FIVEXTOR-766773 format. One line per 2 residues: number of its first residue (from 0); their letters; for each residue x, y, z of N, C-alpha, C. Coordinates in pm, 1 decimal, padded with zeros to 6 digits. Layout:
NUM	A	X/Y/Z/X/Y/Z/X/Y/Z | ...
This chain:
0	ML	09673.7/10411.6/07927.3/09807.7/10333.8/08004.0/09749.6/10209.4/08019.5 | 09659.6/10210.5/08125.1/09623.1/10074.1/08173.9/09458.3/10066.0/08129.0
2	KV	09434.4/09948.7/08099.0/09314.3/09921.9/08052.0/09248.0/09782.7/08122.5 | 09143.3/09782.2/08198.8/09096.2/09655.5/08271.8/08949.1/09622.9/08214.2
4	RN	08923.9/09514.0/08150.9/08792.4/09483.0/08108.3/08761.1/09348.8/08148.4 | 08627.0/09351.6/08221.6/08549.0/09227.6/08270.3/08647.9/09144.2/08351.6
6	LR	08705.9/09201.5/08450.9/08817.9/09145.0/08538.4/08713.7/09063.4/08644.2 | 08751.3/08921.2/08632.7/08678.0/08827.0/08723.7/08784.2/08750.1/08805.2
8	AA	08761.5/08732.0/08946.7/08872.9/08694.8/09033.1/08795.3/08627.9/09141.6 | 08875.7/08503.6/09192.4/08821.4/08457.2/09317.4/08913.5/08379.8/09389.7
10	YG	08889.2/08366.3/09542.8/08965.3/08282.6/09614.2/08886.7/08165.2/09656.1 | 08960.1/08056.3/09576.2/08890.5/07920.9/09582.1/08751.7/07939.9/09513.0
12	AS	08652.2/07895.6/09588.7/08500.6/07902.2/09512.8/08451.0/08036.4/09536.7 | 08514.8/08127.4/09613.7/08453.0/08247.4/09652.1/08485.0/08350.1/09561.0
14	QV	08396.6/08366.7/09466.8/08407.2/08500.4/09374.6/08397.5/08621.3/09438.0 | 08518.5/08710.7/09391.5/08535.4/08818.9/09452.9/08526.7/08932.4/09364.5
16	LH	08551.7/08941.2/09242.4/08551.8/09041.7/09139.5/08441.5/08989.2/09037.0 | 08366.9/09073.2/08988.5/08259.8/09035.3/08888.1/08255.5/09135.8/08790.9
18	GV	08358.8/09121.8/08709.7/08357.1/09216.8/08567.8/08405.6/09366.6/08601.4 | 08528.7/09361.6/08680.0/08573.7/09503.4/08693.9/08630.8/09563.5/08566.9
20	EL	08604.8/09687.1/08558.5/08644.5/09767.9/08446.0/08696.4/09896.4/08451.4 | 08810.8/09938.8/08433.4/08857.2/10054.7/08467.5/09003.9/10104.8/08381.8
22	DV	09011.2/10237.8/08360.5/09116.1/10284.9/08282.5/09205.7/10370.0/08339.7 | 09321.1/10383.3/08323.5/09407.4/10500.7/08353.7/09505.3/10554.6/08251.4
24	AA	09471.2/10665.3/08215.3/09534.6/10726.9/08111.3/09687.6/10791.7/08145.0 | 09753.1/10778.0/08034.5/09919.6/10842.5/08064.3/09902.4/10984.1/08131.8
26	GE	09952.8/11014.3/08241.1/09963.3/11143.5/08329.1/09845.8/11150.8/08402.1 | 09755.2/11062.9/08418.8/09630.5/11060.5/08473.9/09659.1/11009.1/08629.6
28	VV	09561.9/11068.6/08734.3/09550.4/11021.7/08847.6/09410.0/10975.2/08861.0 | 09417.7/10846.6/08904.7/09243.1/10791.5/08916.9/09255.2/10716.5/09054.4
30	TL	09122.4/10703.6/09109.1/09124.4/10617.4/09252.6/09014.0/10515.6/09204.9 | 09038.9/10429.1/09306.4/08937.3/10296.1/09330.6/08915.0/10324.0/09484.6
32	LG	08771.8/10341.2/09476.1/08702.8/10364.2/09623.3/08606.5/10247.8/09654.5 | 08580.5/10269.2/09790.5/08503.1/10138.0/09840.1/08525.7/10109.2/09975.9
34	RN	08430.1/10074.8/10055.5/08434.5/10020.7/10196.3/08544.7/09915.0/10209.4 | 08588.2/09877.4/10332.7/08664.8/09743.6/10335.8/08594.3/09619.7/10280.3
36	GM	08678.3/09530.6/10230.7/08614.8/09413.8/10191.4/08535.1/09417.9/10043.7 | 08537.4/09512.9/09971.5/08457.2/09527.5/09846.1/08544.8/09485.7/09743.6
38	GK	08685.4/09444.9/09742.7/08749.4/09395.7/09648.1/08866.9/09492.3/09580.0 | 08894.8/09585.0/09647.7/08996.2/09681.5/09592.7/09128.6/09640.8/09575.0
40	TT	09181.5/09578.0/09709.9/09300.9/09505.1/09727.2/09307.6/09385.3/09611.5 | 09205.1/09304.0/09620.7/09197.2/09194.5/09531.5/09203.0/09248.1/09364.6
42	SV	09144.4/09343.1/09325.8/09153.0/09400.1/09191.6/09308.5/09444.9/09163.6 | 09378.2/09502.8/09262.5/09516.8/09543.8/09239.6/09593.9/09409.9/09242.0
44	SS	09583.5/09304.4/09325.8/09634.6/09168.5/09311.8/09624.8/09123.2/09169.4 | 09486.1/09113.8/09125.3/09455.3/09079.5/08998.6/09524.1/09131.8/08868.5
46	ML	09534.0/09261.6/08869.0/09590.0/09340.3/08764.2/09739.6/09306.9/08774.5 | 09798.8/09281.0/08889.7/09962.3/09277.6/08888.1/09997.0/09124.3/08878.2
48	GV	09912.0/09032.3/08863.7/09933.8/08897.1/08832.3/09975.6/08819.2/08961.9 | 09934.4/08877.6/09101.5/09951.1/08814.3/09214.3/09861.3/08710.4/09243.0
50	LE	09732.6/08754.5/09195.0/09590.8/08653.7/09217.5/09579.5/08615.5/09077.1 | 09542.7/08504.4/09033.2/09523.4/08465.2/08891.9/09384.6/08489.2/08867.6
52	NR	09360.8/08560.8/08747.0/09218.0/08588.3/08704.7/09161.4/08475.8/08641.0 | 09027.2/08477.0/08669.8/08947.1/08368.8/08611.0/08890.9/08406.2/08473.6
54	QG	08863.2/08539.7/08443.1/08831.7/08596.6/08344.2/08865.9/08743.0/08316.4 | 08851.4/08790.1/08201.0/08916.6/08931.1/08178.1/09042.7/08962.4/08091.5
56	EI	09050.0/09095.9/08057.7/09162.4/09126.8/07988.5/09236.9/09248.1/08072.1 | 09361.9/09243.4/08065.4/09426.6/09368.1/08120.1/09542.2/09409.2/08007.5
58	EF	09522.0/09528.2/07974.6/09634.4/09580.0/07883.6/09722.2/09710.1/07949.5 | 09832.6/09708.6/07945.5/09941.3/09803.6/07978.3/10000.2/09870.6/07857.3
60	EG	10003.5/09975.3/07822.6/10048.9/10036.7/07709.0/10021.4/09974.5/07593.8 | 09873.9/09904.5/07572.8/09846.1/09830.2/07450.3/09905.1/09712.0/07461.7
62	RR	09955.1/09657.7/07547.5/09996.8/09485.1/07565.3/09921.6/09411.8/07659.0 | 09863.1/09316.1/07622.0/09803.1/09217.2/07715.0/09904.6/09155.4/07818.1
64	ID	09854.9/09194.4/07936.9/09970.2/09155.7/08059.0/09885.7/09043.1/08169.1 | 09753.9/09029.7/08129.5/09675.9/08938.6/08214.0/09717.3/08780.6/08232.1
66	KL	09795.6/08744.0/08133.9/09851.6/08621.2/08151.5/10021.6/08615.0/08177.6 | 10071.2/08717.4/08233.3/10201.0/08730.0/08266.0/10208.0/08708.0/08406.6
68	PS	10334.1/08666.8/08438.5/10374.7/08654.9/08576.1/10395.8/08795.9/08642.8 | 10368.8/08816.6/08784.5/10366.1/08936.8/08821.7/10517.1/09009.3/08837.4
70	HQ	10650.5/08915.6/08824.6/10770.7/08980.0/08808.7/10793.0/09047.6/08676.9 | 10712.8/08988.6/08560.9/10738.9/09048.4/08436.3/10634.6/09185.8/08414.5
72	IA	10528.0/09165.4/08485.1/10439.1/09289.6/08475.3/10505.8/09413.6/08538.5 | 10586.2/09376.3/08676.0/10656.1/09488.8/08725.0/10767.2/09535.6/08636.6
74	KL	10819.0/09457.7/08556.4/10931.8/09497.7/08475.3/10873.5/09591.1/08367.9 | 10767.3/09588.6/08322.6/10698.9/09669.7/08219.6/10683.4/09816.5/08263.9
76	GI	10710.0/09845.4/08381.1/10680.4/09981.4/08444.8/10573.3/09993.7/08546.1 | 10521.6/09910.8/08613.0/10412.2/09933.1/08710.3/10475.7/09897.3/08851.6
78	GL	10477.9/10014.2/08930.0/10516.4/10017.5/09072.2/10427.3/10004.4/09168.5 | 10412.6/09917.6/09273.6/10327.2/09929.9/09380.2/10377.1/09934.3/09519.0
80	VP	10294.2/10038.7/09562.3/10293.8/10042.0/09722.8/10184.5/09975.7/09788.2 | 10203.4/09860.0/09821.0/10118.6/09766.6/09897.9/10062.0/09824.9/10014.8
82	EG	09935.1/09777.6/10044.9/09866.6/09764.7/10161.6/09961.0/09719.0/10279.7 | 09981.8/09791.8/10394.3/10043.3/09759.0/10506.3/10217.7/09780.7/10476.0
84	RQ	10233.7/09849.2/10365.7/10385.5/09893.2/10337.1/10465.9/09774.2/10298.5 | 10475.5/09668.5/10385.6/10570.4/09558.8/10342.3/10692.4/09585.6/10321.8
86	IF	10752.9/09678.3/10365.6/10893.7/09695.5/10360.3/10981.2/09586.1/10423.3 | 11116.2/09585.4/10396.5/11192.7/09459.6/10452.6/11256.7/09523.0/10593.2
88	PN	11188.0/09450.8/10701.5/11224.8/09496.3/10821.5/11354.6/09483.6/10880.5 | 11424.5/09390.5/10828.4/11568.7/09376.2/10857.7/11680.6/09426.5/10762.2
90	LS	11629.2/09508.9/10672.0/11734.5/09580.7/10573.2/11725.5/09733.5/10627.5 | 11837.4/09813.7/10602.5/11828.8/09954.5/10631.3/11744.8/10012.6/10531.7
92	VR	11716.6/10160.1/10561.9/11630.4/10220.0/10452.4/11714.1/10240.4/10327.3 | 11853.9/10252.9/10325.3/11931.0/10247.3/10217.4/11908.8/10122.1/10150.1
94	EN	11932.8/10005.0/10213.6/11916.0/09875.2/10152.8/11779.5/09848.6/10096.3 | 11677.4/09897.6/10158.5/11555.8/09896.0/10109.7/11521.3/09952.4/09961.7
96	LV	11587.3/10074.4/09957.6/11558.9/10145.7/09840.8/11651.2/10093.8/09718.6 | 11772.1/10031.0/09733.5/11854.4/10004.3/09632.5/11834.5/09846.5/09579.2
98	AT	11755.8/09787.6/09692.1/11723.6/09644.2/09644.7/11643.5/09645.7/09534.0 | 11547.1/09731.8/09495.9/11456.9/09737.6/09376.1/11489.5/09828.7/09280.4
100	AA	11614.0/09889.8/09280.4/11660.2/09999.2/09198.8/11668.0/09963.0/09056.7 | 11596.8/10030.4/08962.4/11615.7/09978.0/08820.1/11564.7/10089.9/08728.4
102	NR	11613.5/10103.0/08618.1/11550.1/10182.9/08513.8/11539.0/10119.0/08370.0 | 11464.1/09992.1/08367.2/11457.8/09927.6/08258.5/11374.8/09996.6/08133.2
104	TG	11306.7/10104.8/08155.9/11260.3/10168.6/08042.2/11330.4/10280.0/07978.1 | 11437.7/10318.2/08054.6/11544.0/10424.2/08008.2/11476.4/10555.6/08042.2
106	RG	11426.0/10588.3/08130.2/11355.6/10691.3/08177.8/11453.6/10820.0/08198.2 | 11429.7/10926.4/08122.6/11502.8/11053.1/08138.2/11482.1/11108.9/08311.4
108	NP	11588.1/11160.2/08365.5/11592.2/11194.1/08483.6/11533.4/11085.8/08584.0 | 11600.7/10992.8/08583.8/11560.1/10863.1/08669.9/11558.3/10880.0/08809.4
110	WT	11470.0/10812.1/08872.0/11470.5/10799.8/09035.4/11588.5/10739.8/09078.4 | 11677.6/10797.6/09155.5/11789.3/10746.2/09195.0/11803.6/10777.2/09369.7
112	LK	11881.7/10718.0/09446.1/11900.1/10719.3/09577.0/11883.6/10884.6/09620.4 | 11989.0/10961.3/09556.1/11977.9/11093.8/09584.5/11849.4/11160.8/09552.9
114	RV	11783.7/11120.4/09461.1/11658.7/11188.0/09415.1/11546.4/11154.0/09513.0 | 11549.0/11020.5/09558.3/11443.8/10998.8/09667.7/11484.0/11070.2/09791.1
116	YE	11603.1/11091.0/09830.9/11647.3/11152.5/09952.6/11591.6/11293.5/09941.1 | 11615.7/11360.9/09831.6/11555.0/11481.2/09831.2/11406.0/11503.0/09843.5
118	FF	11345.2/11396.6/09788.4/11216.6/11403.2/09777.2/11142.6/11369.1/09924.3 | 11223.8/11278.2/09998.5/11174.7/11243.2/10134.3/11302.2/11262.7/10221.3
120	PR	11334.2/11401.0/10255.6/11435.0/11422.9/10347.6/11462.1/11327.0/10457.5 | 11355.0/11300.2/10532.2/11350.0/11231.9/10650.9/11437.0/11091.4/10626.3
122	LS	11408.1/11026.2/10519.8/11479.6/10900.8/10469.0/11614.0/10920.8/10470.6 | 11673.9/11013.5/10419.4/11803.8/11051.2/10412.4/11862.8/11064.9/10587.9
124	ER	11787.1/11105.8/10675.8/11838.6/11123.0/10808.8/11832.6/10987.2/10870.0 | 11734.9/10916.2/10812.5/11732.4/10773.1/10857.5/11795.0/10657.3/10785.6
126	ES	11899.1/10692.2/10682.2/11947.8/10611.9/10588.9/12003.2/10470.4/10661.7 | 12046.6/10494.5/10791.6/12135.0/10340.2/10817.4/12018.6/10296.5/10940.2
128	NM	11897.3/10340.1/10939.9/11813.0/10258.4/11045.0/11752.4/10145.6/10960.4 | 11717.4/10039.0/11049.3/11638.4/09926.5/10985.3/11503.4/09966.7/10974.7
130	GN	11431.2/09891.8/10879.6/11297.7/09907.3/10834.4/11204.5/09884.2/10978.3 | 11236.0/09807.9/11047.5/11137.2/09810.3/11181.2/11175.7/09900.9/11286.0
132	QL	11253.9/09978.3/11262.1/11271.8/10102.3/11342.8/11235.7/10222.1/11304.7 | 11157.4/10219.6/11186.2/11078.7/10324.4/11155.7/10952.7/10369.0/11211.5
134	SG	10903.2/10492.8/11212.9/10771.5/10496.0/11256.2/10673.5/10460.0/11116.1 | 10548.2/10462.0/11131.8/10455.9/10424.5/11023.3/10447.1/10513.7/10911.1
136	GE	10461.5/10652.7/10943.6/10488.4/10753.5/10829.1/10618.4/10718.1/10771.0 | 10711.5/10717.3/10840.3/10861.7/10689.8/10755.3/10853.0/10546.7/10677.1
138	QQ	10785.6/10459.6/10738.6/10781.6/10321.2/10662.1/10717.2/10363.1/10535.1 | 10586.2/10440.0/10524.8/10534.9/10467.0/10392.0/10594.3/10538.7/10299.0
140	ML	10685.4/10629.3/10363.1/10771.8/10726.3/10265.6/10858.2/10608.7/10189.6 | 10917.6/10522.8/10298.5/11006.7/10425.2/10230.8/10927.9/10342.4/10136.3
142	AI	10833.7/10280.9/10147.7/10741.0/10228.7/10051.4/10711.4/10281.4/09919.3 | 10706.3/10427.5/09945.6/10668.9/10497.1/09803.3/10815.0/10506.8/09745.9
144	GR	10922.5/10543.7/09808.0/11051.9/10574.7/09760.3/11108.8/10426.1/09690.2 | 11070.6/10321.5/09760.6/11104.7/10185.1/09707.9/11051.8/10164.0/09575.1
146	AL	10916.6/10187.5/09551.5/10827.8/10190.9/09425.2/10901.2/10285.3/09323.8 | 10912.2/10396.7/09383.7/10972.9/10496.7/09270.3/11128.6/10448.5/09200.7
148	MT	11203.6/10402.4/09299.9/11360.8/10347.8/09246.8/11314.2/10242.6/09148.5 | 11194.1/10192.8/09099.3/11205.4/10103.4/08995.3/11149.1/10185.6/08890.5
150	NP	11150.1/10311.3/08898.4/11112.7/10414.5/08781.2/10990.7/10377.1/08692.5 | 10884.2/10364.3/08777.8/10760.0/10341.6/08712.9/10708.7/10417.8/08621.4
152	KL	10611.7/10372.0/08521.7/10521.8/10448.2/08444.4/10397.1/10479.0/08492.3 | 10357.3/10356.3/08583.5/10219.5/10380.1/08667.1/10250.7/10365.9/08798.8
154	LI	10209.6/10425.9/08885.9/10228.7/10393.1/09030.5/10095.7/10371.2/09106.5 | 10091.3/10255.3/09174.6/09957.7/10210.1/09208.2/09991.2/10202.9/09379.0
156	LD	09897.0/10283.4/09454.9/09912.0/10298.2/09611.2/09791.6/10230.1/09683.2 | 09801.9/10123.8/09740.2/09702.1/10059.3/09807.2/09677.7/10107.4/09964.8
158	EA	09588.8/10184.5/10001.6/09567.1/10246.1/10121.0/09677.2/10338.7/10140.0 | 09703.9/10447.9/10084.1/09796.5/10540.5/10071.4/09833.9/10588.7/10186.6
160	TE	09738.7/10606.8/10289.7/09753.0/10705.7/10408.2/09668.1/10637.9/10523.7 | 09652.0/10506.9/10515.7/09595.3/10403.5/10622.0/09670.4/10423.2/10744.9
162	GL	09617.8/10470.5/10875.5/09692.2/10432.5/11002.1/09797.0/10535.0/11017.1 | 09791.4/10659.4/10933.7/09891.9/10760.5/10977.3/09818.8/10866.9/11014.3
164	AP	09955.3/10952.4/11089.9/09880.4/11066.8/11168.8/09854.4/11181.7/11076.5 | 09739.8/11274.6/11112.7/09716.5/11361.5/11008.5/09827.6/11453.6/10931.6
166	LI	09904.2/11489.6/11034.2/10045.0/11560.8/10954.1/10120.6/11481.3/10854.8 | 10135.2/11334.7/10885.4/10177.2/11268.6/10789.0/10108.7/11234.3/10681.4
168	RL	09976.8/11220.4/10702.5/09891.2/11219.0/10587.1/09909.6/11330.5/10480.6 | 09902.6/11443.3/10550.6/09918.5/11563.9/10471.3/10048.4/11581.6/10392.9
170	EI	10134.7/11520.3/10443.3/10273.4/11525.0/10374.8/10280.0/11411.7/10245.6 | 10200.1/11301.4/10292.5/10186.9/11193.2/10161.6/10093.4/11267.5/10049.0
172	WK	10006.8/11326.7/10082.8/09913.1/11372.9/09970.4/09998.6/11492.3/09895.5 | 10079.9/11559.7/09964.9/10162.8/11652.7/09901.6/10247.2/11596.2/09813.4
174	CL	10332.0/11492.9/09846.4/10395.1/11419.7/09765.7/10355.4/11373.8/09656.8 | 10225.7/11299.6/09671.8/10167.6/11257.5/09540.3/10103.0/11359.8/09452.4
176	DR	10073.0/11481.0/09521.2/10047.2/11598.3/09418.2/10181.0/11634.4/09341.1 | 10283.4/11620.2/09400.5/10442.2/11663.9/09327.4/10444.8/11561.8/09229.5
178	LK	10431.9/11425.0/09249.9/10418.0/11322.4/09149.2/10339.4/11333.2/09032.9 | 10229.4/11374.2/09066.7/10124.5/11425.8/08960.9/10180.5/11530.4/08867.9
180	GD	10238.0/11640.2/08929.8/10305.7/11745.6/08853.1/10398.3/11704.6/08765.1 | 10482.9/11574.1/08797.9/10571.5/11547.1/08723.2/10525.0/11464.7/08601.4
182	GL	10380.6/11433.9/08615.4/10330.1/11359.6/08478.6/10318.2/11211.4/08510.9 | 10345.2/11164.1/08631.2/10341.5/11011.8/08667.2/10212.9/10977.5/08671.2
184	SI	10174.1/10854.7/08607.7/10026.0/10827.3/08619.8/10018.6/10755.1/08735.1 | 09890.6/10758.8/08816.6/09894.9/10714.6/08930.0/09732.4/10653.1/08956.5
186	LV	09711.3/10523.5/08999.9/09606.1/10452.8/09070.4/09628.8/10460.5/09229.2 | 09534.8/10511.2/09289.9/09543.0/10539.2/09425.2/09399.3/10477.5/09511.4
188	ID	09412.6/10381.5/09610.1/09322.8/10346.5/09695.2/09356.1/10414.1/09837.2 | 09227.7/10468.3/09876.8/09232.5/10533.2/10010.4/09082.1/10569.8/10053.0
190	KN	09071.3/10638.3/10160.1/08952.5/10651.8/10232.8/08916.4/10790.9/10234.0 | 09007.1/10866.5/10209.4/09008.8/11007.8/10236.9/08961.4/11070.9/10105.6
192	VA	08815.9/11114.0/10096.1/08736.5/11144.3/09978.2/08780.4/11278.4/09943.6 | 08797.2/11380.1/10060.1/08824.2/11517.3/10033.5/08955.1/11521.7/09967.1
194	AL	09044.5/11448.9/10024.1/09190.1/11464.4/09962.5/09193.1/11401.1/09834.4 | 09133.7/11305.4/09791.9/09129.1/11232.0/09672.8/09084.6/11310.6/09577.2
196	TR	08952.4/11371.5/09602.1/08902.4/11461.1/09501.4/08963.1/11586.4/09460.2 | 09061.3/11617.8/09541.9/09161.2/11728.3/09523.1/09267.6/11673.6/09431.3
198	LA	09325.3/11547.6/09441.7/09422.7/11509.9/09381.9/09398.2/11438.2/09262.0 | 09296.8/11353.7/09246.2/09263.0/11284.2/09123.8/09150.2/11362.2/09020.1
200	GR	09145.6/11329.8/08905.7/09054.7/11372.1/08800.1/08920.2/11259.4/08821.1 | 08940.8/11141.6/08819.4/08845.2/11050.5/08780.3/08855.6/10945.4/08916.3
202	HY	08722.2/10900.9/08933.6/08717.5/10802.0/09052.0/08611.9/10662.8/08986.8 | 08654.7/10564.7/09067.3/08577.3/10432.8/09035.2/08537.4/10400.2/09181.0
204	IL	08390.4/10364.6/09202.9/08352.1/10311.9/09329.1/08326.7/10145.2/09305.2 | 08384.5/10073.8/09395.0/08379.4/09945.2/09411.4/08271.1/09879.2/09512.0
206	EK	08183.8/09801.3/09486.4/08099.2/09740.2/09589.1/08074.8/09593.9/09567.3 | 08116.1/09514.0/09646.0/08085.8/09388.1/09650.2/08158.6/09299.7/09498.5
208	GH	08267.2/09380.5/09452.7/08339.2/09311.6/09350.3/08275.9/09407.5/09202.6 | 08175.3/09483.9/09230.0/08140.9/09538.2/09116.9/08173.7/09708.4/09098.5
210	IV	08202.6/09741.7/08982.7/08206.5/09890.0/08967.2/08074.6/09950.8/08977.7 | 08000.4/10018.5/09066.0/07888.0/10060.3/09083.0/07880.5/10216.2/09034.0
212	WN	07986.5/10293.6/09026.6/07993.5/10414.6/08965.2/08135.1/10468.4/08949.0 | 08151.1/10542.0/08833.9/08252.6/10600.1/08799.1/08231.1/10754.6/08737.5
214	GT	08318.4/10849.1/08767.1/08294.6/10983.7/08726.3/08406.6/11081.1/08769.1 | 08389.3/11218.0/08746.8/08473.4/11312.7/08793.6/08460.6/11350.4/08938.5
216	SA	08566.7/11422.8/08973.0/08569.1/11484.1/09108.1/08442.7/11559.2/09143.6 | 08428.7/11653.2/09039.8/08308.9/11744.8/09062.0/08182.4/11673.1/09099.8
218	AL	08144.9/11554.4/09018.8/08035.2/11473.3/09045.1/08041.1/11390.3/09169.3 | 08145.8/11352.7/09202.1/08154.6/11277.3/09341.8/08124.5/11383.6/09465.9
220	QA	08193.4/11494.0/09444.3/08176.9/11584.1/09551.0/08038.4/11645.7/09570.9 | 07954.8/11659.4/09456.7/07819.9/11688.1/09451.0/07725.7/11612.9/09494.7
222	DE	07749.7/11471.0/09513.3/07673.3/11383.1/09532.8/07695.4/11306.7/09688.5 | 07619.9/11365.9/09783.3/07648.6/11337.3/09906.2/07577.3/11184.4/09934.9
224	NL	07484.4/11185.7/09873.8/07399.4/11037.1/09876.9/07477.2/10927.1/09844.6 | 07566.6/10957.7/09718.4/07656.9/10869.4/09652.1/07752.7/10819.5/09776.2
226	QH	07823.2/10927.5/09823.8/07921.7/10907.5/09915.2/07863.5/10821.8/10049.0 | 07760.7/10862.7/10076.2/07689.0/10790.3/10196.5/07659.6/10665.8/10166.4
228	RY	07608.0/10635.4/10049.8/07567.8/10487.2/10029.2/07709.4/10390.0/09997.0 | 07799.3/10432.8/09955.5/07892.8/10320.5/09905.9/08025.9/10378.9/09981.6
230	LG	08029.9/10491.4/10036.2/08178.7/10515.3/10112.4/08175.1/10547.3/10243.7 | 08040.5/10580.4/10312.4/08027.7/10610.7/10457.7/08045.8/10496.0/10532.2
232	V	08091.3/10501.5/10660.9/08096.6/10386.5/10755.4/07965.9/10369.6/10827.8
């Protein structure tokens, strides 16, 4: 579904990505791992056209998208839950959700307000509250719900559980597992290796803008030296 080849990007004269390559198949959950500052968010920004790429090819469902503006890429069926959530603070929960609602690909059983509320009952309870009146966990649920309301074929989550309380993290992981069960393709960035290896089948590790390892959950779990070298604090 998503194919990234030789992706290179920079901020001004500072080269950040050095030939990043990764794939996400239909119905697959894949992770992008690495310490802070290694280029994970930059990779997502480059894939989605937010940051202009200097070199490389990005395909989504067999179509080149690396020269498209970000709004056109989103319309093709890629939903983003950005780092820091970035919900609209002065809109209500309901307004945040309906602001992005669309079913451009004609998905059967589409995500609707009712379905999102069933998925996240807490959002239904807080429907009239403004975005800035929500807890961090509720804001993350809202950010996921907002992305789902675009009815994406591929969902990308940047720092899926960062800064959340343990019980809320567990709830988010359960929700992502349900989305996986529905067959949604997911690319997720997070630091919780134990949770990610349970959720995803394959993983990529990014170090200073280079993909230094990729493999299965079993291989990642079995290699403690690898985890310590590239993922340890």
